[in-house]
C-alpha positions as CSV (number, residue, x, y, z in Angstrom):
1,X,23.5,-28.8,-29.4
2,X,19.6,-29.1,-28.1
3,X,19.4,-25.5,-27.5
4,X,20.7,-24.4,-30.8
5,X,18.4,-27.1,-32.5
6,X,15.2,-26.2,-30.4
7,X,15.9,-22.4,-30.8
8,X,16.2,-23.2,-34.5
9,X,13.1,-24.9,-35.0
10,X,11.0,-22.5,-32.7
11,X,12.2,-19.5,-34.5
12,X,11.1,-21.3,-37.8
13,X,7.5,-21.6,-36.3
14,X,7.1,-17.9,-35.6
15,X,8.2,-17.6,-32.2
16,X,10.6,-14.8,-31.1
17,X,12.8,-14.4,-28.3
18,X,15.7,-12.0,-27.5
19,X,19.2,-11.7,-25.9
20,X,17.7,-10.8,-22.5
21,X,16.1,-13.8,-21.9
22,X,16.9,-16.5,-25.0
23,X,15.3,-19.3,-23.0
24,X,11.7,-17.9,-23.4
25,X,10.0,-18.2,-26.7
26,X,6.7,-16.1,-27.2
27,X,4.4,-16.6,-30.5
28,X,1.1,-14.5,-30.7
29,X,-1.9,-15.0,-32.9
30,X,-5.3,-13.6,-33.5
31,X,-6.8,-16.2,-31.2
32,X,-4.4,-16.3,-28.3
33,X,-0.6,-16.8,-27.3
34,X,1.9,-19.2,-25.9
35,X,5.0,-19.0,-24.2
36,X,7.5,-21.8,-23.7
37,X,10.2,-21.5,-21.4
38,X,13.0,-23.7,-21.8
39,X,15.4,-25.2,-18.9
40,X,18.1,-27.8,-20.4
41,X,15.6,-30.4,-21.8
42,X,12.7,-29.3,-19.7
43,X,9.9,-27.1,-21.6
44,X,6.9,-25.4,-19.8
45,X,4.1,-23.9,-21.9
46,X,2.0,-21.1,-20.7
47,X,-0.6,-19.3,-22.7
48,X,-4.4,-20.3,-24.3
49,X,-5.2,-23.8,-24.6
50,X,-5.5,-23.8,-28.5
51,X,-2.1,-22.3,-28.8
52,X,-0.7,-24.6,-26.3
53,X,-2.3,-27.7,-28.0
54,X,-0.7,-26.6,-31.3
55,X,2.7,-26.2,-29.9
56,X,2.4,-29.5,-28.1
57,X,1.6,-31.1,-31.4
58,X,4.4,-29.5,-33.5
59,X,6.9,-30.5,-30.8
60,X,5.9,-34.0,-30.8
61,X,6.2,-34.1,-34.5
62,X,9.8,-32.7,-34.7
63,X,11.3,-34.3,-31.4
64,X,10.7,-37.4,-29.1
65,X,9.0,-35.8,-26.3
66,X,7.0,-36.5,-22.9
67,X,4.0,-34.6,-21.8
68,X,4.6,-34.9,-18.0
69,X,1.1,-32.7,-17.9
70,X,0.8,-29.6,-15.7
71,X,3.7,-28.3,-13.8
72,X,3.9,-28.8,-9.9
73,X,7.9,-28.2,-9.6
74,X,10.2,-25.9,-11.4
75,X,13.5,-24.8,-9.7
76,X,12.3,-24.9,-6.2
77,X,9.1,-23.6,-6.9
78,X,5.9,-25.5,-6.0
79,X,3.0,-25.2,-8.2
80,X,-0.5,-25.9,-7.2
81,X,-3.1,-25.8,-9.7
82,X,-6.7,-24.7,-8.4
83,X,-9.9,-24.2,-10.9
84,X,-9.4,-20.5,-10.4
85,X,-5.9,-19.7,-10.1
86,X,-2.5,-21.1,-9.1
87,X,-0.6,-21.1,-5.8
88,X,3.2,-20.9,-6.0
89,X,5.2,-21.9,-2.9
90,X,8.7,-22.8,-1.7
91,X,7.6,-25.1,1.2
92,X,10.1,-27.8,0.5
93,X,12.9,-25.2,-0.7
94,X,12.4,-23.2,2.7
95,X,12.4,-26.6,4.7
96,X,16.1,-27.5,3.4
97,X,17.2,-23.7,3.5
98,X,16.4,-24.3,7.3
99,X,17.7,-27.4,8.1
100,X,21.0,-26.3,6.1
101,X,21.6,-23.6,8.7
102,X,20.4,-25.5,11.5
103,X,17.7,-23.4,12.0
104,X,14.5,-26.0,11.6
105,X,14.4,-26.2,15.0
106,X,14.3,-22.7,15.8
107,X,11.5,-20.9,17.9
108,X,9.2,-19.2,15.2
109,X,8.8,-15.5,15.1
110,X,5.8,-12.8,13.7
111,X,7.7,-10.7,11.7
112,X,11.1,-11.0,9.5
113,X,13.1,-8.3,11.1
114,X,13.5,-6.3,14.3
115,X,11.9,-2.6,14.7
116,X,14.5,0.0,13.9
117,X,15.1,3.0,15.7
118,X,15.7,6.8,14.8
119,X,18.3,6.6,17.4
120,X,21.5,5.9,15.8
121,X,22.7,4.3,19.0
122,X,20.0,2.0,19.2
123,X,19.6,1.0,15.6
124,X,20.3,-2.4,15.0
125,X,21.5,-1.7,11.7
126,X,23.6,1.4,13.0
127,X,27.0,1.8,11.4
128,X,29.8,-1.1,12.1
129,X,31.7,0.4,15.3
130,X,35.5,-0.2,15.7
131,X,35.1,-2.4,18.6
132,X,32.8,-4.9,16.8
133,X,34.5,-8.1,15.2
134,X,33.7,-8.9,11.9
135,X,33.0,-12.7,11.5
136,X,35.0,-15.1,10.2
137,X,34.8,-17.4,6.7
138,X,33.2,-20.2,9.4
139,X,30.3,-18.4,9.4
140,X,28.0,-18.8,6.0
141,X,27.0,-15.0,5.8
142,X,26.8,-14.9,2.0
143,X,25.4,-18.4,1.7
144,X,22.6,-17.2,3.7
145,X,21.8,-14.2,2.0
146,X,22.0,-16.2,-1.6
147,X,19.3,-18.6,-0.3
148,X,17.1,-16.1,1.3
149,X,17.4,-13.9,-1.9
150,X,16.1,-16.6,-3.9
151,X,13.1,-17.1,-1.7
152,X,12.5,-13.2,-1.5
153,X,12.8,-13.1,-5.4
154,X,10.2,-16.0,-6.4
155,X,7.9,-16.4,-3.7
156,X,8.4,-14.3,-0.2
157,X,8.2,-10.8,-0.8
158,X,7.8,-10.2,2.5
159,X,11.2,-10.9,3.3
160,X,12.4,-8.9,0.5
161,X,13.5,-5.4,2.6
162,X,15.0,-7.3,5.3
163,X,17.1,-9.5,3.0
164,X,18.2,-6.7,0.9
165,X,19.3,-4.4,4.4
166,X,21.4,-7.3,5.4
167,X,22.7,-7.9,2.1
168,X,24.3,-4.4,2.6
169,X,26.6,-5.9,5.2
170,X,28.0,-8.9,3.0
171,X,31.3,-7.4,3.0
172,X,32.1,-7.3,6.5
173,X,29.1,-8.9,8.7
174,X,29.1,-8.5,12.2
175,X,27.5,-11.0,15.2
176,X,24.4,-8.5,14.8
177,X,23.9,-8.9,11.2
178,X,24.1,-12.7,11.6
179,X,21.4,-12.6,14.4
180,X,19.1,-10.5,12.0
181,X,19.6,-13.2,9.3
182,X,18.7,-16.2,11.9
183,X,15.7,-13.7,12.8
184,X,14.3,-13.9,9.0
185,X,14.9,-17.7,9.2
186,X,13.1,-18.0,12.3
187,X,10.1,-16.0,10.8
188,X,10.2,-18.6,7.5
189,X,10.1,-21.4,10.5
190,X,6.7,-19.8,11.3
191,X,5.4,-19.1,7.6
192,X,7.0,-22.1,5.9
193,X,3.5,-22.6,3.6
194,X,3.2,-19.1,3.0
195,X,3.4,-18.0,-0.9
196,X,1.6,-16.2,-3.9
197,X,-1.6,-16.8,-5.0
198,X,-2.6,-15.7,-8.8
199,X,-6.1,-15.5,-9.9
200,X,-7.9,-16.0,-13.0
201,X,-10.1,-13.3,-12.0
202,X,-10.0,-10.6,-14.7
203,X,-11.5,-7.9,-12.5
204,X,-8.4,-8.3,-10.0
205,X,-7.5,-4.6,-9.3
206,X,-4.1,-3.2,-8.4
207,X,-3.4,-0.9,-5.9
208,X,-0.3,1.0,-4.9
209,X,0.9,3.0,-2.0
210,X,4.2,5.3,-1.6
211,X,5.5,7.5,0.6
212,X,8.7,9.3,1.3
213,X,10.9,10.6,4.5
214,X,13.0,13.5,4.1
215,X,16.7,12.9,5.3
216,X,14.9,9.9,7.2
217,X,17.8,7.8,6.9
218,X,19.7,8.2,10.5
219,X,23.3,7.5,9.7
220,X,23.8,9.0,6.2
221,X,20.9,11.8,6.1
222,X,19.6,10.6,3.0
223,X,15.9,10.8,2.0
224,X,14.2,7.2,1.7
225,X,11.2,6.6,-0.8
226,X,9.2,2.9,-0.8
227,X,6.3,1.8,-2.2
228,X,3.9,-1.5,-2.0
229,X,1.6,-2.7,-4.5
230,X,-0.6,-5.5,-4.3
231,X,-3.7,-7.0,-6.2
232,X,-7.2,-6.6,-4.1
233,X,-9.4,-9.8,-4.1
234,X,-10.9,-11.5,-1.6
235,X,-10.1,-15.0,-0.5
236,X,-10.4,-17.5,-3.1
237,X,-12.8,-20.4,-2.0
238,X,-11.1,-22.5,-4.4
239,X,-7.7,-23.0,-2.2
240,X,-7.7,-25.0,0.8
241,X,-7.8,-23.2,4.2
242,X,-4.2,-24.6,5.2
243,X,-2.7,-23.0,2.3
244,X,-1.6,-19.5,3.4
245,X,-0.5,-16.6,1.4
246,X,1.1,-13.4,1.7
247,X,-2.4,-11.3,1.5
248,X,-1.3,-8.4,0.2
249,X,-0.5,-11.1,-1.9
250,X,1.6,-10.5,-5.1
251,X,3.0,-7.7,-2.8
252,X,5.8,-6.0,-4.3
253,X,8.3,-4.1,-1.9
254,X,11.2,-1.9,-2.5
255,X,13.0,0.5,-0.2
256,X,15.0,2.9,-2.4
257,X,17.7,5.6,-1.3
258,X,17.4,8.7,-3.2
């Protein structure tokens, strides 16, 4: 098999990988490193230039391969290369998702979810009431959650919390939860070009914020904690103005129940 043959060759050349991530091979040297990510018969190489050149030469000597240049698309991600960094986004994927769920003509919204209320009776994410009817199989709730999760995990951390919150109701969603899904879609409609920008600047700093609320969950009286971490860097002059990233880009958001 192709993977077994490739894996055997890379391991013989000093690359290492592990059972958790068997499709990623890493090799370090005194002058740098190279990481090879394998997807079927496509390989992405990341690292210092000398090590990448050496890896490319060795691979071509052993296998019949074609160099396609810098990666521009990978598993739904679009990668734009600039002199001082790379910009990752999923504009095309987002457009396909919106069209798939008939939300490509929807009016955009400025936030990924509605404001919540500590008043249990007014909170749109309150426990399901007996009078509420569950959505039938004709409503693609789980499919929508899956599509949104892929976006949130890859390039759109700004929708991560809203998606996670709605995913909790996947087993018994109601109309108001489906409205929450459509709210995220409408937000995406207005932010299709948003993405993550990773700078080459070695002086970029990491800043984190954390907070906690004692018994702040109004429904189950549980305490909640959350944190936000992001890189601090001014706008890069090498990125066109029509490209948008979530400033507070490279945001990681989590909401945890303790």
